[in-house]
N, C-alpha and C positions, 0 to 999 in steps of 0.2 A: 954700215949694209954687208947683209950676206954673201956670199963671191959664189956664182954664182960658173967660172969661170968666164965670163963677157968683157968688151970693151964695156965701157958709157954707153953709148951709143944704140949697146943691142941691151944691157940693164932695164935703161928704159922707154923699149919698145916693151921689153917685159908687162913692167911696171902697168903703161901705156893697154895694154889685152888687158891684165889682171882685173886696173880699174873696171873694164870695158864687162867684166864678166862677171863681174860683181853688183856693175849697176842690172843685171840681167838677171842677178841671183835674188837681189833687192824685191827686181820686179816683178819674180816672181812669186815671193815669199808672201807681195803683199798681196797677188788676186789669188793667190789660198785662205789668207785670212777675210778676204772681202768675202771666200766661197762660206765659210764659218759663219760668217758676221752675218753674209744673208740667209744661211740655216737658223738661224736663231728671231732675227727681225719676225723672217717672215711667215717658221711653221711653231716656234715654241708659243707660242702665245697659250696656251695652254697652263691651271694645277698636273694634271698627267693626265699621262697614253698609256695604250697599249701594246706590247707585247709590239706584234704586226703593224701600229703605228709608227716605235720606235726603230724595227728592223729596215722598214722602208723610208725616213730620212736618209738610216747612217748608209745603203746605196743607196741610196741620191747622190747623196754627202760623196762617199767612196766612187763613184761613175766622174762625176762631175773634175772631181782630182786627183784620179787617174789621168782624167781628159789633160789636165792643164800641164802633171808631170809631164807629163805623154810631150808631149809637144813643145816643151819647155827643152828634155832629153835627148829631143828632136833636130829643135833649134841649135843649142848647143853646137851636137854635135856637127849640121850644118856647117859655123860658122867657124868652128872646128879645120874642117876640112875649107874653105877661102883662102881664110890665114893662108892653111899650107898651102895651098893651092897661089896664093902671095907670092909667096916663097920656093919654092917652086919655081913661077913665073920666073925673076929674080936667077936663080939662077942657069933655068936654060939659057935664058940672051950670053953666060959669056962660059955658055959646055959644062958648066959642071954637073955631078947627077951626088945628088943628098941622099943620105940610105937616116933610117931611122928602128928602131929596135920597140918592139911594138910594150916586149917586156920589162922596161924600164919603165915605162908607164905604171906599172901596182911597184915601181920599188915603193917601200916604206918607209927605205929613209930621207928618200928624196922628196915622197911628196912630206915629210915629219921638214924635212928643211926649208918649202916651201910654205906651206903653211905658217912656221913662223920667221917666214921674212914675209907672208901681210902681215903679219899681228903689229909688227915692231921699221924693219926694215920699208915695208913701202908705208908706211903711217909719215913717215919722216924727209924719203925722197916723195909724196903727194905733196908734200908741204914745202919746198924747198922750189917744187915743176910747180908752184900758183905762184911764185916770186917771180921764176923769169920766165921770158916767154915760151910758147913751145916748140922742141928743136923738129925741124927743119932731115927729110933727108939728103944726105951729103951728094953731093953733083956725082952721077959718073961723069967719062970722059970723055964717051963718044957724047953728044947732043941726042940726039936721034933715039937708041936705046930710054937719056934721062927723060924726055918726053913721055915717051911708052906707061913709066912705068909710071909718072904723076897724071895719067889719061884714066892707068887702069887704077889710081888709087883712085882719082876722080868715082871710077864706074862704082866700083866697090864701094865706097862710101855712097851715093846716091843711094847702090843697090840693098846695102845696108840701111838708109836709110825708110826704103820701101818699107823691105820688110818689118820692122820695126811698126808705122805703119798701116801692115798687114793684119800682123800682132796685134793691137792696139785697138780695129775694127770685130775683126774676132774677139777679142776678153771681151768685147764688147757686144759684138751678140751674145756668148759664150750667158754672157749674165741678164739680158735679155727676154735670152731661152731660157733660163733658170726663171727668172721674175713669174712669166708669163705660166709657166708650168706649177708655177708657185701657189698662185690666182685659181691655176681651174682647177685645182687638189682644194681651193677653199669653196667654190665657188660648185664641187662636184662633195663635201659633207655637205653646205647648203641645204645641197639638193637633198640627199639623204634622211638629213634634219628632219625639213617638210613631210620628205616622205612619208617618216617615223611617226610623226604630228596628225599626220593626214589617215593613218595605221589605227594611231588609239582614239581619237574621233569621229573612227567611222564602228570602234572598240566600242566605245561609247559608245554612238546610237545603238548599231541591236543591243548594250544592256538595257538602255532606257524600253527601247525597241520592245524586248520580249518582257522588265516590268508590270507593262501598260497592258500587257498581251496579260501575265497572270492575273493585274489588278482588274480590273475586266471582266475577268471572272473568274472572281472572289467576287468580283460584286455579283452578276451572275447568281453564284450557286447560295449569293447572302438571300437573294430578292423570293430564290424560287425557295430555300428552305422559311425565307419570314412566310414567304407565302402558303408554304402545306403548314407552319407553326397557325396562323390563321383559322390557315380553314379547320384544325385538329383543336383545337376553341373554340371556335365554332359547333363543333361536332359534340367539344363536350357538354355548353353551355345547354344545347337540344339535349342530352341522355340529364343532365341533371335537372334542368323542369322536366323531364318524361318517368325520372322518377323518383322527380317529387311529388309531381300530380298523383304517380301509381301509392307511393304510402301515407296521400292525403285521402283519396282513396280506401284505400285499405284498411285509417284509421276508424275513416266514419261506416265503413262497414262488419269492421273489430270494434265499434259501440255499436251498431246494433246491430249485431252478434246479441252482444256482452249483453244488452238493454232486455234482449226476447230470453233471458235466462233465468233460473226461477232464484238462484242468490239477486240480480240486481233486483227482480220480483219483493221479497222477500223481504230487502235491504231498505227498497223502496216504501213496503209498510211499514217497519220502522221506523221512519225517517219518522213517516206523517202522522204517527202516532204519537210517537213524540212532541215536535211540533204541534199539534194539536196539546201535549201537556200543557206544555212550559206558558202556552196560551193559557189552559184552565189555572195553571199556577200566576204566572202574570195579574190575568182579573182578579185575583182574588187578595193580591197583590197591594191592589190598589185600591179593596177597600179599605182596608188596614192603614194604607200609609196615601193619601192624596199627593194629587198632583201641586205643587205650590202654588 
């Protein structure tokens, strides 16, 4: 067992205090672990995050962990003050004046000795203490002083239990607040997502309305263009008929003028003579070649 220069009774008192400090340390570490697990379960539900979202999560986690560590450090300091209060109260009843050297609290050699004691001797001593009954304070010679000390110890233990209960309540409230914050953040994200979808739907509706308007304008333009084409086609048909009529009149007029020319008359006389000659020849042939 490491030698701190104390008797067995005071050595056991140190062991009891270290056991108490270790239980508080384990509880604090579990609280910090629960903060990280809460963040994983409540926030890390998506595959990707933006830099701002990661920064927000880390800032929230930092605030919660910082509060837990600060509260634990404050509680440890206050617990040490209560321990000193017990020692000083007992000393003052015997008109003793205890002194402390603050610089020794940072003595690296002594701190390493305490750490080694916690790793080896403390474990062995803990097993031995579990097998034996819990040691009680030795009775003082003066009955009144012993009774007062026992009452003070009972009061401090009761106060310590109250502080533990309050700490558990505060831890539960902190976890509930963190969970409520996570729910509010998720609801805000869902609301933002819905608003984004509504904006997208409005944009699509505007696009459809614009396309419908363009389509109606195109239909109106096509209808007007078709009407113009039909009118142009009718006009063209009328113009074609008029031109054809003019051509027919021109042909008739030209034929009439051609018939009035001397060449036409000469040609007509020649054709008439030729027809008469052909008829005469046919008559002659019929004399020599009668019909069957």
